[in-house]
Every structure is written in C-alpha cells, then in structure tokens.
FIKOLZA-1660 file (N, C-alpha, C; in steps of 0.1 Angstrom, whole numbers, plus 5000, padded with zeros to 4 digits):
% residues 188
   i   px   py   pz ch aa at
   1 3189 5104 5783  A  X  N
   1 3189 5111 5791  A  X CA
   1 3188 5099 5805  A  X  C
   2 3194 5101 5819  A  X  N
   2 3193 5096 5826  A  X CA
   2 3183 5104 5841  A  X  C
   3 3181 5094 5846  A  X  N
   3 3174 5100 5861  A  X CA
   3 3181 5107 5870  A  X  C
   4 3180 5116 5876  A  X  N
   4 3183 5121 5882  A  X CA
   4 3179 5121 5898  A  X  C
   5 3185 5115 5908  A  X  N
   5 3182 5115 5921  A  X CA
   5 3188 5127 5933  A  X  C
   6 3183 5129 5938  A  X  N
   6 3184 5138 5952  A  X CA
   6 3178 5138 5964  A  X  C
   7 3186 5139 5972  A  X  N
   7 3177 5141 5984  A  X CA
   7 3181 5153 5992  A  X  C
   8 3169 5156 6000  A  X  N
   8 3170 5168 6009  A  X CA
   8 3172 5164 6026  A  X  C
   9 3178 5172 6029  A  X  N
   9 3183 5166 6045  A  X CA
   9 3175 5179 6052  A  X  C
  10 3164 5173 6061  A  X  N
  10 3157 5183 6070  A  X CA
  10 3164 5183 6085  A  X  C
  11 3165 5193 6092  A  X  N
  11 3168 5194 6104  A  X CA
  11 3155 5187 6115  A  X  C
  12 3159 5177 6124  A  X  N
  12 3151 5171 6135  A  X CA
  12 3145 5185 6140  A  X  C
  13 3132 5185 6140  A  X  N
  13 3121 5196 6144  A  X CA
  13 3117 5204 6131  A  X  C
  14 3121 5204 6121  A  X  N
  14 3119 5208 6112  A  X CA
  14 3105 5203 6105  A  X  C
  15 3096 5206 6110  A  X  N
  15 3084 5197 6108  A  X CA
  15 3077 5203 6095  A  X  C
  16 3074 5216 6093  A  X  N
  16 3072 5220 6083  A  X CA
  16 3079 5220 6068  A  X  C
  17 3093 5217 6071  A  X  N
  17 3100 5215 6062  A  X CA
  17 3104 5227 6056  A  X  C
  18 3105 5238 6058  A  X  N
  18 3109 5254 6056  A  X CA
  18 3122 5258 6056  A  X  C
  19 3130 5248 6064  A  X  N
  19 3145 5252 6068  A  X CA
  19 3144 5259 6082  A  X  C
  20 3137 5266 6088  A  X  N
  20 3139 5268 6098  A  X CA
  20 3131 5266 6110  A  X  C
  21 3136 5265 6123  A  X  N
  21 3127 5258 6133  A  X CA
  21 3121 5271 6142  A  X  C
  22 3109 5273 6143  A  X  N
  22 3100 5280 6150  A  X CA
  22 3085 5277 6154  A  X  C
  23 3080 5285 6155  A  X  N
  23 3064 5286 6166  A  X CA
  23 3060 5276 6153  A  X  C
  24 3060 5280 6142  A  X  N
  24 3050 5270 6130  A  X CA
  24 3051 5256 6132  A  X  C
  25 3067 5251 6134  A  X  N
  25 3070 5236 6138  A  X CA
  25 3063 5235 6152  A  X  C
  26 3063 5241 6162  A  X  N
  26 3053 5240 6174  A  X CA
  26 3039 5238 6173  A  X  C
  27 3034 5244 6166  A  X  N
  27 3019 5248 6163  A  X CA
  27 3019 5229 6158  A  X  C
  28 3024 5224 6145  A  X  N
  28 3022 5215 6136  A  X CA
  28 3024 5204 6147  A  X  C
  29 3032 5204 6157  A  X  N
  29 3033 5193 6165  A  X CA
  29 3025 5187 6173  A  X  C
  30 3016 5200 6178  A  X  N
  30 3005 5201 6187  A  X CA
  30 2994 5192 6180  A  X  C
  31 2995 5200 6168  A  X  N
  31 2982 5193 6160  A  X CA
  31 2985 5183 6158  A  X  C
  32 2994 5174 6155  A  X  N
  32 2997 5160 6159  A  X CA
  32 2993 5152 6168  A  X  C
  33 2997 5158 6181  A  X  N
  33 2997 5154 6193  A  X CA
  33 2980 5152 6196  A  X  C
  34 2972 5164 6196  A  X  N
  34 2959 5164 6199  A  X CA
  34 2948 5160 6189  A  X  C
  35 2957 5153 6174  A  X  N
  35 2951 5145 6163  A  X CA
  35 2943 5155 6153  A  X  C
  36 2945 5168 6156  A  X  N
  36 2940 5175 6145  A  X CA
  36 2944 5174 6131  A  X  C
  37 2953 5166 6131  A  X  N
  37 2960 5164 6118  A  X CA
  37 2971 5152 6119  A  X  C
  38 2972 5143 6110  A  X  N
  38 2982 5129 6110  A  X CA
  38 2993 5133 6099  A  X  C
  39 3003 5130 6105  A  X  N
  39 3019 5136 6101  A  X CA
  39 3022 5119 6089  A  X  C
  40 3026 5129 6082  A  X  N
  40 3035 5116 6070  A  X CA
  40 3044 5109 6078  A  X  C
  41 3050 5100 6072  A  X  N
  41 3062 5093 6076  A  X CA
  41 3074 5101 6080  A  X  C
  42 3076 5112 6068  A  X  N
  42 3091 5123 6071  A  X CA
  42 3086 5134 6081  A  X  C
  43 3075 5135 6084  A  X  N
  43 3071 5148 6093  A  X CA
  43 3068 5139 6107  A  X  C
  44 3065 5126 6109  A  X  N
  44 3066 5119 6124  A  X CA
  44 3083 5118 6124  A  X  C
  45 3092 5114 6117  A  X  N
  45 3105 5116 6120  A  X CA
  45 3114 5130 6124  A  X  C
  46 3105 5134 6119  A  X  N
  46 3112 5151 6123  A  X CA
  46 3104 5157 6133  A  X  C
  47 3093 5151 6137  A  X  N
  47 3084 5155 6151  A  X CA
  47 3090 5148 6161  A  X  C
  48 3096 5134 6162  A  X  N
  48 3102 5127 6173  A  X CA
  48 3115 5129 6180  A  X  C
  49 3113 5140 6183  A  X  N
  49 3131 5146 6190  A  X CA
  49 3136 5140 6197  A  X  C
  50 3123 5131 6210  A  X  N
  50 3135 5125 6216  A  X CA
  50 3138 5107 6213  A  X  C
  51 3134 5105 6197  A  X  N
  51 3131 5095 6196  A  X CA
  51 3127 5081 6201  A  X  C
  52 3114 5080 6204  A  X  N
  52 3111 5073 6216  A  X CA
  52 3097 5067 6208  A  X  C
  53 3097 5070 6196  A  X  N
  53 3088 5061 6187  A  X CA
  53 3074 5068 6189  A  X  C
  54 3068 5081 6196  A  X  N
  54 3059 5086 6197  A  X CA
  54 3058 5098 6197  A  X  C
  55 3048 5107 6195  A  X  N
  55 3047 5119 6195  A  X CA
  55 3039 5120 6207  A  X  C
  56 3047 5134 6219  A  X  N
  56 3039 5137 6230  A  X CA
  56 3046 5151 6235  A  X  C
  57 3042 5158 6248  A  X  N
  57 3048 5169 6253  A  X CA
  57 3062 5171 6251  A  X  C
  58 3072 5158 6255  A  X  N
  58 3083 5156 6256  A  X CA
  58 3089 5160 6244  A  X  C
  59 3084 5158 6230  A  X  N
  59 3089 5163 6222  A  X CA
  59 3086 5176 6218  A  X  C
  60 3073 5182 6220  A  X  N
  60 3071 5195 6223  A  X CA
  60 3082 5207 6231  A  X  C
  61 3087 5200 6242  A  X  N
  61 3094 5208 6251  A  X CA
  61 3110 5211 6247  A  X  C
  62 3111 5197 6240  A  X  N
  62 3124 5194 6235  A  X CA
  62 3126 5207 6218  A  X  C
  63 3112 5205 6214  A  X  N
  63 3118 5215 6201  A  X CA
  63 3118 5230 6209  A  X  C
  64 3109 5233 6217  A  X  N
  64 3108 5246 6222  A  X CA
  64 3124 5249 6230  A  X  C
  65 3128 5238 6236  A  X  N
  65 3142 5243 6239  A  X CA
  65 3148 5245 6225  A  X  C
  66 3150 5240 6220  A  X  N
  66 3161 5237 6204  A  X CA
  66 3160 5249 6201  A  X  C
  67 3146 5260 6199  A  X  N
  67 3143 5273 6191  A  X CA
  67 3149 5280 6199  A  X  C
  68 3145 5280 6216  A  X  N
  68 3149 5291 6226  A  X CA
  68 3164 5288 6227  A  X  C
  69 3168 5278 6231  A  X  N
  69 3184 5276 6232  A  X CA
  69 3188 5282 6247  A  X  C
  70 3203 5288 6243  A  X  N
  70 3208 5296 6255  A  X CA
  70 3196 5307 6263  A  X  C
  71 3190 5308 6259  A  X  N
  71 3182 5322 6264  A  X CA
  71 3172 5317 6276  A  X  C
  72 3172 5303 6277  A  X  N
  72 3160 5297 6286  A  X CA
  72 3169 5294 6298  A  X  C
  73 3159 5300 6309  A  X  N
  73 3166 5294 6324  A  X CA
  73 3156 5281 6326  A  X  C
  74 3164 5269 6327  A  X  N
  74 3158 5257 6329  A  X CA
  74 3153 5255 6340  A  X  C
  75 3152 5262 6353  A  X  N
  75 3150 5258 6367  A  X CA
  75 3154 5245 6372  A  X  C
  76 3147 5242 6380  A  X  N
  76 3147 5233 6388  A  X CA
  76 3146 5214 6381  A  X  C
  77 3152 5208 6381  A  X  N
  77 3147 5193 6375  A  X CA
  77 3136 5191 6385  A  X  C
  78 3128 5179 6379  A  X  N
  78 3118 5174 6384  A  X CA
  78 3119 5160 6386  A  X  C
  79 3112 5152 6394  A  X  N
  79 3109 5140 6395  A  X CA
  79 3097 5133 6399  A  X  C
  80 3090 5145 6407  A  X  N
  80 3076 5138 6411  A  X CA
  80 3064 5151 6408  A  X  C
  81 3055 5145 6403  A  X  N
  81 3044 5155 6399  A  X CA
  81 3030 5148 6406  A  X  C
  82 3021 5153 6415  A  X  N
  82 3007 5149 6415  A  X CA
  82 3000 5157 6410  A  X  C
  83 2987 5150 6405  A  X  N
  83 2977 5161 6399  A  X CA
  83 2966 5154 6403  A  X  C
  84 2961 5168 6405  A  X  N
  84 2946 5166 6416  A  X CA
  84 2934 5171 6406  A  X  C
  85 2924 5162 6405  A  X  N
  85 2912 5166 6396  A  X CA
  85 2898 5161 6400  A  X  C
  86 2891 5174 6399  A  X  N
  86 2876 5168 6406  A  X CA
  86 2869 5184 6412  A  X  C
  87 2858 5181 6414  A  X  N
  87 2848 5193 6413  A  X CA
  87 2851 5206 6406  A  X  C
  88 2858 5202 6394  A  X  N
  88 2859 5214 6384  A  X CA
  88 2870 5219 6384  A  X  C
  89 2875 5215 6389  A  X  N
  89 2894 5225 6388  A  X CA
  89 2907 5211 6386  A  X  C
  90 2914 5212 6380  A  X  N
  90 2927 5204 6379  A  X CA
  90 2936 5216 6382  A  X  C
  91 2947 5209 6391  A  X  N
  91 2956 5212 6395  A  X CA
  91 2967 5205 6398  A  X  C
  92 2983 5209 6405  A  X  N
  92 2994 5201 6407  A  X CA
  92 3002 5207 6416  A  X  C
  93 3012 5195 6421  A  X  N
  93 3024 5199 6430  A  X CA
  93 3032 5192 6424  A  X  C
  94 3046 5198 6422  A  X  N
  94 3055 5191 6420  A  X CA
  94 3069 5194 6426  A  X  C
  95 3079 5188 6424  A  X  N
  95 3088 5189 6432  A  X CA
  95 3102 5197 6424  A  X  C
  96 3097 5204 6412  A  X  N
  96 3107 5209 6403  A  X CA
  96 3101 5218 6393  A  X  C
  97 3105 5221 6385  A  X  N
  97 3098 5233 6376  A  X CA
  97 3096 5222 6362  A  X  C
  98 3083 5227 6360  A  X  N
  98 3076 5219 6347  A  X CA
  98 3073 5227 6336  A  X  C
  99 3078 5219 6323  A  X  N
  99 3078 5227 6311  A  X CA
  99 3064 5220 6300  A  X  C
 100 3058 5213 6307  A  X  N
 100 3050 5207 6299  A  X CA
 100 3041 5195 6302  A  X  C
 101 3027 5196 6300  A  X  N
 101 3017 5183 6307  A  X CA
 101 3013 5177 6296  A  X  C
 102 3005 5168 6294  A  X  N
 102 3000 5157 6282  A  X CA
 102 2990 5151 6290  A  X  C
 103 2977 5153 6291  A  X  N
 103 2969 5144 6297  A  X CA
 103 2960 5135 6288  A  X  C
 104 2962 5122 6290  A  X  N
 104 2952 5112 6282  A  X CA
 104 2937 5116 6291  A  X  C
 105 2926 5119 6287  A  X  N
 105 2916 5121 6296  A  X CA
 105 2902 5113 6287  A  X  C
 106 2894 5113 6296  A  X  N
 106 2877 5104 6291  A  X CA
 106 2868 5113 6301  A  X  C
 107 2856 5113 6292  A  X  N
 107 2845 5117 6302  A  X CA
 107 2838 5126 6289  A  X  C
 108 2828 5135 6294  A  X  N
 108 2823 5145 6283  A  X CA
 108 2824 5158 6295  A  X  C
 109 2833 5164 6292  A  X  N
 109 2838 5176 6295  A  X CA
 109 2837 5189 6286  A  X  C
 110 2840 5198 6296  A  X  N
 110 2840 5213 6287  A  X CA
 110 2852 5220 6295  A  X  C
 111 2863 5223 6289  A  X  N
 111 2870 5237 6296  A  X CA
 111 2862 5249 6298  A  X  C
 112 2864 5252 6310  A  X  N
 112 2854 5266 6310  A  X CA
 112 2869 5280 6314  A  X  C
 113 2876 5274 6318  A  X  N
 113 2887 5285 6321  A  X CA
 113 2902 5278 6326  A  X  C
 114 2913 5289 6321  A  X  N
 114 2925 5282 6324  A  X CA
 114 2932 5293 6329  A  X  C
 115 2941 5289 6337  A  X  N
 115 2951 5297 6346  A  X CA
 115 2963 5298 6343  A  X  C
 116 2966 5295 6331  A  X  N
 116 2982 5292 6328  A  X CA
 116 2989 5307 6326  A  X  C
 117 2997 5308 6329  A  X  N
 117 3005 5320 6332  A  X CA
 117 3010 5327 6317  A  X  C
 118 3015 5337 6316  A  X  N
 118 3017 5344 6300  A  X CA
 118 3029 5335 6296  A  X  C
 119 3027 5332 6282  A  X  N
 119 3040 5325 6276  A  X CA
 119 3033 5309 6276  A  X  C
 120 3025 5303 6281  A  X  N
 120 3020 5291 6283  A  X CA
 120 3009 5288 6276  A  X  C
 121 3005 5279 6266  A  X  N
 121 2994 5276 6259  A  X CA
 121 2990 5262 6262  A  X  C
 122 2976 5259 6256  A  X  N
 122 2967 5249 6260  A  X CA
 122 2961 5245 6245  A  X  C
 123 2961 5231 6244  A  X  N
 123 2951 5230 6232  A  X CA
 123 2946 5210 6238  A  X  C
 124 2936 5213 6231  A  X  N
 124 2928 5199 6231  A  X CA
 124 2921 5197 6227  A  X  C
 125 2917 5180 6227  A  X  N
 125 2908 5172 6219  A  X CA
 125 2898 5166 6228  A  X  C
 126 2886 5157 6225  A  X  N
 126 2882 5150 6234  A  X CA
 126 2888 5142 6240  A  X  C
 127 2904 5135 6238  A  X  N
 127 2911 5126 6247  A  X CA
 127 2922 5131 6249  A  X  C
 128 2928 5143 6247  A  X  N
 128 2939 5150 6247  A  X CA
 128 2942 5161 6256  A  X  C
 129 2948 5166 6260  A  X  N
 129 2948 5179 6268  A  X CA
 129 2965 5179 6270  A  X  C
 130 2970 5188 6260  A  X  N
 130 2982 5194 6262  A  X CA
 130 2986 5209 6265  A  X  C
 131 2993 5211 6278  A  X  N
 131 2998 5225 6285  A  X CA
 131 3013 5229 6283  A  X  C
 132 3015 5236 6277  A  X  N
 132 3031 5239 6275  A  X CA
 132 3036 5249 6275  A  X  C
 133 3050 5253 6278  A  X  N
 133 3055 5268 6276  A  X CA
 133 3062 5271 6263  A  X  C
 134 3053 5278 6258  A  X  N
 134 3060 5279 6244  A  X CA
 134 3075 5293 6243  A  X  C
 135 3076 5294 6255  A  X  N
 135 3088 5305 6259  A  X CA
 135 3098 5305 6268  A  X  C
 136 3094 5291 6277  A  X  N
 136 3105 5291 6283  A  X CA
 136 3103 5292 6296  A  X  C
 137 3091 5302 6299  A  X  N
 137 3085 5306 6311  A  X CA
 137 3079 5295 6323  A  X  C
 138 3082 5299 6333  A  X  N
 138 3077 5287 6346  A  X CA
 138 3065 5289 6348  A  X  C
 139 3058 5276 6351  A  X  N
 139 3044 5273 6355  A  X CA
 139 3044 5278 6370  A  X  C
 140 3041 5286 6373  A  X  N
 140 3041 5292 6386  A  X CA
 140 3028 5292 6392  A  X  C
 141 3017 5290 6384  A  X  N
 141 3002 5293 6390  A  X CA
 141 2998 5274 6396  A  X  C
 142 2996 5268 6404  A  X  N
 142 2990 5258 6409  A  X CA
 142 2980 5253 6403  A  X  C
 143 2971 5261 6400  A  X  N
 143 2955 5253 6391  A  X CA
 143 2955 5255 6380  A  X  C
 144 2957 5248 6370  A  X  N
 144 2957 5250 6354  A  X CA
 144 2945 5254 6348  A  X  C
 145 2937 5244 6352  A  X  N
 145 2921 5249 6344  A  X CA
 145 2908 5242 6352  A  X  C
 146 2902 5249 6348  A  X  N
 146 2883 5248 6353  A  X CA
 146 2879 5239 6343  A  X  C
 147 2866 5231 6347  A  X  N
 147 2861 5226 6339  A  X CA
 147 2846 5223 6342  A  X  C
 148 2837 5218 6333  A  X  N
 148 2822 5214 6339  A  X CA
 148 2821 5199 6333  A  X  C
 149 2811 5192 6337  A  X  N
 149 2812 5180 6335  A  X CA
 149 2817 5166 6337  A  X  C
 150 2819 5152 6332  A  X  N
 150 2824 5144 6337  A  X CA
 150 2842 5143 6331  A  X  C
 151 2851 5144 6343  A  X  N
 151 2863 5143 6335  A  X CA
 151 2874 5132 6345  A  X  C
 152 2880 5125 6338  A  X  N
 152 2886 5113 6344  A  X CA
 152 2900 5115 6334  A  X  C
 153 2914 5115 6344  A  X  N
 153 2925 5114 6342  A  X CA
 153 2927 5101 6336  A  X  C
 154 2933 5096 6327  A  X  N
 154 2936 5081 6322  A  X CA
 154 2951 5080 6328  A  X  C
 155 2961 5093 6323  A  X  N
 155 2971 5091 6320  A  X CA
 155 2978 5105 6316  A  X  C
 156 2990 5103 6320  A  X  N
 156 2998 5118 6318  A  X CA
 156 3015 5116 6314  A  X  C
 157 3014 5127 6308  A  X  N
 157 3033 5125 6304  A  X CA
 157 3034 5144 6309  A  X  C
 158 3046 5141 6319  A  X  N
 158 3050 5153 6320  A  X CA
 158 3066 5155 6321  A  X  C
 159 3072 5169 6312  A  X  N
 159 3084 5168 6311  A  X CA
 159 3088 5181 6315  A  X  C
 160 3100 5180 6321  A  X  N
 160 3107 5194 6324  A  X CA
 160 3118 5199 6313  A  X  C
 161 3127 5211 6315  A  X  N
 161 3136 5217 6306  A  X CA
 161 3147 5203 6308  A  X  C
 162 3148 5194 6318  A  X  N
 162 3164 5187 6319  A  X CA
 162 3158 5172 6310  A  X  C
 163 3148 5173 6306  A  X  N
 163 3146 5155 6302  A  X CA
 163 3141 5144 6310  A  X  C
 164 3138 5151 6323  A  X  N
 164 3141 5139 6334  A  X CA
 164 3132 5133 6335  A  X  C
 165 3133 5120 6341  A  X  N
 165 3121 5110 6341  A  X CA
 165 3114 5114 6354  A  X  C
 166 3098 5117 6352  A  X  N
 166 3092 5122 6359  A  X CA
 166 3077 5113 6366  A  X  C
 167 3079 5110 6378  A  X  N
 167 3068 5100 6383  A  X CA
 167 3054 5109 6386  A  X  C
 168 3043 5106 6377  A  X  N
 168 3034 5112 6381  A  X CA
 168 3020 5104 6388  A  X  C
 169 3014 5108 6399  A  X  N
 169 3001 5102 6405  A  X CA
 169 2990 5111 6402  A  X  C
 170 2977 5106 6401  A  X  N
 170 2966 5111 6397  A  X CA
 170 2959 5108 6410  A  X  C
 171 2953 5121 6412  A  X  N
 171 2944 5122 6425  A  X CA
 171 2932 5127 6424  A  X  C
 172 2921 5116 6426  A  X  N
 172 2906 5124 6423  A  X CA
 172 2903 5129 6439  A  X  C
 173 2901 5143 6436  A  X  N
 173 2892 5148 6445  A  X CA
 173 2879 5149 6450  A  X  C
 174 2876 5145 6464  A  X  N
 174 2860 5137 6466  A  X CA
 174 2856 5153 6465  A  X  C
 175 2840 5149 6461  A  X  N
 175 2829 5157 6462  A  X CA
 175 2825 5164 6476  A  X  C
 176 2826 5155 6480  A  X  N
 176 2824 5161 6498  A  X CA
 176 2832 5149 6505  A  X  C
 177 2829 5156 6521  A  X  N
 177 2838 5145 6532  A  X CA
 177 2822 5144 6541  A  X  C
 178 2827 5135 6547  A  X  N
 178 2812 5134 6555  A  X CA
 178 2822 5126 6569  A  X  C
 179 2818 5132 6578  A  X  N
 179 2824 5127 6590  A  X CA
 179 2810 5124 6600  A  X  C
 180 2809 5109 6604  A  X  N
 180 2799 5100 6608  A  X CA
 180 2800 5100 6624  A  X  C
 181 2795 5102 6635  A  X  N
 181 2794 5101 6650  A  X CA
 181 2802 5083 6649  A  X  C
 182 2811 5086 6660  A  X  N
 182 2817 5070 6662  A  X CA
 182 2803 5062 6666  A  X  C
 183 2807 5047 6665  A  X  N
 183 2794 5042 6666  A  X CA
 183 2801 5025 6668  A  X  C
 184 2801 5019 6678  A  X  N
 184 2795 5021 6690  A  X CA
 184 2806 5033 6699  A  X  C
 185 2799 5038 6709  A  X  N
 185 2804 5051 6710  A  X CA
 185 2812 5047 6724  A  X  C
 186 2827 5042 6725  A  X  N
 186 2832 5036 6737  A  X CA
 186 2831 5046 6746  A  X  C
 187 2828 5058 6748  A  X  N
 187 2828 5064 6759  A  X CA
 187 2812 5067 6767  A  X  C
 188 2808 5057 6764  A  X  N
 188 2794 5055 6770  A  X CA
 188 2793 5048 6781  A  X  C
% end
C-alpha cells in the first residue's frame, strides 16, 4: 500500500476553515488581534488578508469587505485622522469615512461606555482596543468611548474601505486650562 497525499485549498479569510466566509471568521480574527487566542501557521496565513505579515484592523476591514462585497457603500476615502483622548473620553476627527480603528494602549483603565453606531463592534484586551464595522455602516459619531483610570494611546492603525494609507496623530486633551495674568504688565 502506498501513502496518499492530498492538499486542501482554503480561501483567504476562511480562518475557521469551514468553507465559507462569514462573521465566525471575523470573530476569530478579532480574537487573534486582541490575543484571546493564538493562530497556528495556517490560520495566520488565512488571516493576513493584506499580506503585510501582521494581523490588525486592516485585515478585519478587508475580510468584512470580502463578505459584504457589492452591498457596501464605501464612502469617502480617508487620508488623515486625529485621535483625541483624555478626561475620560476618546474621540476622533477624520477627513473621510472610517471602517476600523485599532489602538495600542497602556495604563490601568476601564472602558465604561461606548458610543458606537449600530453595526459597529468593540473588542479589547489590556493593551489593544479594536473598533470595527461589521456591516459596512459609517462611523458617524465622533465620541468613540468613555473610560476611567489612566489611559494612554501608544499607537494606532486606522482603516477605511479603500485601503488608503492614513496618517494618524494622537492628541492628549489637558485636564484643565489655566490663564495667568500677564507679568510684567506692559500697560502699567
């Protein structure tokens, strides 16, 4: 008797290898990104939809886009995003439509409330927060979430539906403003 060899081809994005692309694959990819579980080599390869060697929100957006396809209204492409955090809130301003945001964060914090529109999800671990559209809906609310404790954004990955390269800046909102009198007073 001889040994039989066979190989099974899986479609990129079919992370659970069940032969279909659906929300189960998205959930598994999110679990890998926030490190609830670790992918094996095959799962990693199927998860890295943009072939950049890493797993992040850009892969999530690519997978959702593959699942939704022609039903997706992609909106305006984005080139810049400003992320504001401090005083217990995280908000943003962008020049286009956002499909997902991944934050690498530090500090001892607790997310207390989210303001994501219907169709958007949030997943987080101690050091990673992922916000993403699961149905192609727009992120039309500028305040993303509230938190308590010490919170600092270390880096971010932002994705739109056009695979744009998006420049991101992080702006820490001061706790309080103080206006002191002019000294010496030039009008004496």
